[in-house]
N, C-alpha and C positions, 0 to 999 in steps of 0.2 A: 342387219344388225338384229331384227326380231326373232330371229331363228335360234333355241340355245342352243344347239348346236354350236353354231357360226361364235356365239356366246363364250361361250363353254372351251373354247377352244381357243379364243380369242382374249381369254382372262391366263389362260395353262400360258400361251405362247408370250402377253405381256407381261405375265412376272418370272417367265424362264428370263426374258430380256433385261428386266430391271435385274433381276439376281447376277446375273453374266455381269452387266457392266459396274454392276457394286464394287463385284469382284475384280472385275478389270479395267476398272477404274483406280482401286488404292491401289493394285499392283502396280498399273504401270504409271504410277509417282512414287512409289518406293524405287523402282526400277531407275523411272528418273534421276532423283535424290544419290543414288548409289551408281548407276553405271552411266550416268552425262549424255549430252544429246550425238553424241557420237557414236559409242555400242548403240546407242535406238536406231541411230540411221541406219545401224547397217542391217541390223534385225529388219526392220522395216522394209530396205531393198528386196531383204530373201522373200518375206512375204507378199512383194511386187512382184516378184522371179517365178514365185510360186503360184501365182494366180492367172501372169500370163499363161507358162507350160501347162496347168491344168486345165485351162481353157484347150490348148491344142490336144490334152488327151482327152478330152470331153466331145470337145467337137459340135456341139450342140445339141448330142444323144441323150443329158439327162433330161434336158428341160422335157425334148422331143416323149422319151419314155414315160415321164410324169404325167406327159397331158393323154398319151394311148392308153397306157391302164387307167389311170383315174376317169376314163370313157367305160370303163366296167366289160370290154369285151377282147378277148384274145391276152386275158393280164399276164400269164406262163410266159407266153409264147413272147411278146413283147421283151418282155423281163430279159428273157432269154438271151434274145438278137442283140438286147442292148448289151448284156456281156460280154460280147464275142467281139461286136465292134469296139467298146473302150479299151479292151488288150490289143485290138490291133493300133488304137490312135496312140494308148500307154506307153509303146514301143518306138512309134515315129515320135512324140513330143521328147524322150529321153534320147534319143538318137541326137533330135536338133540341138537338145542344148549341149550335149559330151563335144557337139561339132561345134558350136558358135563359142566356146568355152575359152578359145584363146583373144576374144574380145573382148571379153567382160571382167579385167582386168580388174578394176577396183571392187565389183565384188569377189573373183576368187581368192584375193587377198586377204579376206576376213577370215576363210577356213569353212565356208557355211555350202561352198561347192553339195561335198558329198550328203549333208542334212538336207537338201532342195531334192537331190536325187530319190534316195529317202522317203523324203514326204511327198513324192509323188507317185512312188507304187504303192506307199500305204495311201492313202486317199486316194487310190482308183479305186480298192476295194471295201473302204470306207463307202463311195463315191455308188457304187454297187448295189448296197444293201439300201444307204438311205433314201436312195430314188426310190426302190420298191416300197418302203414303211410311207414314206409320203405321195407316193402316185397312189395310192391305196386307199388314202383319207385317213390316213393314222398320225396328222398332224401333233397330238401330244403325244408319242410315242417318238415323233421326229425333234420335238421341242425339248424333251424330257432330256434325250441322245447327245444334242447339244447343250443343254448344260451340265451333263456330265464330259463330257469334250472337253471345254470352255473350263470346269472346277480344275479338272485334272491338270491339263495345259498350265494356268495358273500356278496350281501349286510347285508343281515341278519346276515350275520356273522361277519361283520367291527359291525354292533351298538350294537352285543351280548359281543362282545369283547369289546368294550369301556365302556359296562355296567359291565365290571366285570365278565362272565359267563362263560370263560374259555373254558376249553372241551367243556363241555355242549351247549355253545353256537354255537359252531364249528358244533357240533355234531345238532342242533336244525338247525342249518343255511340250512343244506344239505339236510332234510328230507321237509325243505320249497321249497326249489329248485325244489324234484323231482315234487311236486305238484305245483307248477309252469308251469314244462313242460307237462303235461297232457294235463292243457289246452287248448293249441295250439295243441296238434296231437289231443286229440277227437274232434275237431272241423272239423280237415281234414279226420276223418278214413272215408274211405271210401269203408270200410267192413262191413258187418251184421251176426250177430247170426244167420245159420242155421244149417239142421239137417247133421249130419254125419256119419259113416258108419265104418268100421273097415277097413276098406279098407287106407281111412284117417291114421287112427288112425297106421295102421300098415306104409304105406309108411314114416308115423314123427318120427318112433320109428328106423325103420333101414338107415336114416339119423340119426338122432339125438345122439344115442349113440356113433358114432364116434365124430360127435360137442362136446357132453359133454367133453367126455374125450380128446377132443384137448384142448378144452376151460380152462378141469382143470388143462392143462399142463401152459398154460397162467400166471392160479389165482398163480400158483407153480412158476413161475418165478416174477409176481409180488408184493406175499404175502409171499413166504418164509422167505426170507433172513429181511425182515420188523418185521416178526413173533421172528422167531433165533434170532435176532440182539438182540430182548426186551428179551428175553428168556436169551441170557449169558452173554449179556450187561446189558444196562440200559435206559429208557425211553430218555433220552435225547439222545443216543447215535442213538436210531429209527429217534429220530427229524434230527439230523445233517445229517442222513446218506440220508434219503426219501428227505431231501432242494436237495443235489447234484444231486439226481435223477431228480427231476422236472425241478429241473435248465436245464442239462443236457439235457435233451426229449425236448430243441428248434428244436436240429436237427431231432425232427421228422415231423413239423409241416407238410410241402409238402404233406410227405407220409403218413400222418395220414386223408388227406385233399381226396387226391385220391384213399386211400383205403376204404372211407367212401363210394365214388361214383361209385365206380368201379364194384365192386360185384353184386348187381343187375343188369346191362348191360353184365356182363363176364356172367351170371347166365342162360340168352335168349341165346348171341353166341350160348354156350357153348350146349343148348341145338337144336339148330337148325344147329350145327355141324361145326357152323364156330370157327374151331379152330384158325386160321390167326391173327383173329383180337385178340383173345386176346392173343398172340404170340406177337402182335408188338406192343398192347398198356402195354402188360408190360416192354417190354423193353424200350417204349417213359415213364413211369410210373419211374423205376428205373430212367435213367438220370436228369427225374426230381427234384425226391427224396434228389438227392445227389446235386442238385443246390445251397439247405441249409441248408444238413448235412456237408458238408467236413468244409465250411468257420467255421459253427459252432464249431468244434470239432477243428479245428485248432486254432483257436480262444480263443478258453475254456482252450483248454491247457494252451496256454501263458498266460492268464492274470485271469488264475483258482483260487488263492488264492485270487486274487481285488475283484475280480468278488462275493466271497464271502464273503469279509471284509466288501462292501463296501453297496451288496443289503442287507445283512441279518443278519450280526452285527460280531462281535471278535467271538462271541462262537459257533461261524460255521467253520471258518477257518481250526480246527482241520479236517475236511471233506475234504480237498483239497486235497491228494492222492486218496482220494474214488473216488471225482467229476473225476478227469481226467479218472481214469477207465471206468468210466460209460458213459463218451463222447462216450470213443468207443461201448460199450454197446448198443448205440442208433444208431449206423451202422449196428450192428447186426442184430437187431431187426429188421429195415429196409426190407433188405433181407426176415428172417423170415413172414414176416408180408404179404408183398406183394405175394410173392410165396405161402403161404398159402392157400391166397384168391382167388387165384388162381386153386390152389386143387381142393378146396370147392368147388367152381362155374362149375368145372367139372364134379365135384358128383365122388369125390375119398376123403371123408373125412375119412376114415382110414389111408389110408396113413400119411395124414397129421399127425393125432394120433402118430401112430409110429416114426415119428421123434421126435414129443414133447411132448411124453413120454420117451422117453431114455432120450431126453436132462433136463426134469424136475426130472428124477429117478439122474445124474449127479449133478443136482442144488442142491437136497439136501443133497445128500451125501456131496461136496465140501464145502456146507457153515457150515453145522455140522463140518467138521472136519477141514474150515480155518477159522473162525468168531474166539474163543476161542485163536486160537494165531495170528492172524493178523487184529483183530479186523475189523470194519465196513469197510476198503481195502478187507479184504478175504473175504468178503458178495460182495465185489465189483467185483473181480476176478471171485470170483465161477459162478457170473451171467455170466462176458464175457464169461467164456470158452463153459460152460453150452448153451449161445442162440447161440457162433457160430458154436459150433457144430448142432445146432437146422437147421442151417440156409445151413451148408452142406449135411445135411442128405434131408432136404425137398428140394434142388436144386436138389439130384439125384432123387428124386422123381419124380420132374414137367418134369425135361427131357426126363421123357420116356414117358409124353403124346403129349409136343408141347419142340418145341424149346425157349430155355431160354437164348436170348443174350443180351451181354454189347451192347449198341451204343459205339465201341470204341473212336471215335474222341470226342462228346461230354463228354465222361468221361474224358479223360486224359485233356484236354480244362480245366475243373471244379478241377482236381487236382492241375493242375498246377498253377492256377488260386488261387487257394487256398494256395499251398504254396508260391508265390509273395507276396499275402497278409500276411498271416502268417511274413515270414522273415521285410515288414515293421512295422507290430504290436510291434513285437519282437525289432528292433530298436529304435521302440518310446518310448518302456519302458527301454529297456539300457538306455537312454539319458534323461526321467523325472525321473524316477521311479513311475508312475503311483503314484501319492499323494494323489489324492483326485478324488470324485465319477465326478466329470466334466473333467479331464483331463482321466476318466475311459470312458468316455461317447463320447470324444474326439477319442479316441482309436478306439472303437468302430465303430463310424462312419468313421472313415478312414480307417478301414480295409474295412469297406462294400463298400467302394466308389472304393478302389485300386482292390478287387476281382471282382464287377460286369463291371467295366471298360473294363479289361483285358479279363475276360470269353464272353465277349458280344464281346468282337474286336477277338477273334480265332473262335469265334463257332456264325456264321452268322444264321446256324438253331437253334439256342434255341432262338437267339435275335428277330427272325420273328417269332417262335410261342408265346415271350411272345405279339408280337405285334399284333398277331391274334386274342392272348384273347383278349387282350383289345379293338381292334376291334367290336368284337365280343359283347363286351358289350358299344359301345355308346362313350368310355371315349376317343379315337383317333380317 
């Protein structure tokens, strides 16, 4: 974290995530109030199926190509081999989708199937370009493209919703966003088509197989609960559950920003045998990720029902118990995400898959068992248990290659500050009852002020690091 390029790219990434999240959350609040949970549930099913068939269409070659390109050898050849493989897998994924449509009655009845096929086609082209840009280390460009993608998506979706297009408008905005993101990435793509040989294909296959299986595990975590809720319950329950999941993911802002930035750098360090830098950077990344995650979780638990009611509407309040569980899920995801990135950068994707595969299997079993009995709260608890197991297993594997340590004093400072903040917010709620959106906003701001005042008082290193980040960009 002491390297200026990492700081710069992390700030770009974090700013991108903050900007997208503000837009995304405001838009989702609008959709929730106008469309209701059932229409949102149909759209979330669309996103789940897109994730599954995008995984089939990628086959893990996206991660493999980014890894090989980032190593700085035969970049154009690996890029070209990746494109050919993706085209073949796209044909396979669309064929499978069309073949199983008779079994997707609940989804096909929404009229979103043609939009799904179109999204897969355009998403493949976007995948060619974005992988080349990201693997080449142009993280800032990649993040700018992602920002444009999401901004256009949100704007088109809002307009379409206002015009009454409902779920189809949301899917159409999703496709429009992908097209917009392509424009930025293509302009800055440094790679060109070139001849490639069997050795390039073999190198991609050796890495992609385990990346594919690991990605499959992540897709299970992100889609199995959604699809099974839709199967056992209703589209409205899907909408309520996914809103809670989205709101809880605020805890991952910092982690997502760092995770995107660190992989290319860690991959180069690994190829140079510089494991010390990987280990120390992981420790710092974990600390910085917890800076935001802890107060979000503590505050979210205390204000859970008020957040859902005022931000999304009374029809989403029944998801309060699931939302509280999902807040703790984000803490487990934080550990899994950063440690898995390190394992992949160190070229141990097989171990990442073993950890993810075991947890994904448990996730499916628990969802099938708990959803019929406990509803969406059962789905949330199944996700918490399975991702928690994933974090433990991936820690075991990673610790065999590099030291995995927490920075104890920063972590203690974060936890103490979080609990003090929680106490202040709880007292404020008990006194006022949080009767309005204005009082909810005040409670959030009060909690944030108390948290950061205490945290920077307790831990000078975090305060100095923040100051260094601001000075790097000439802000102070």
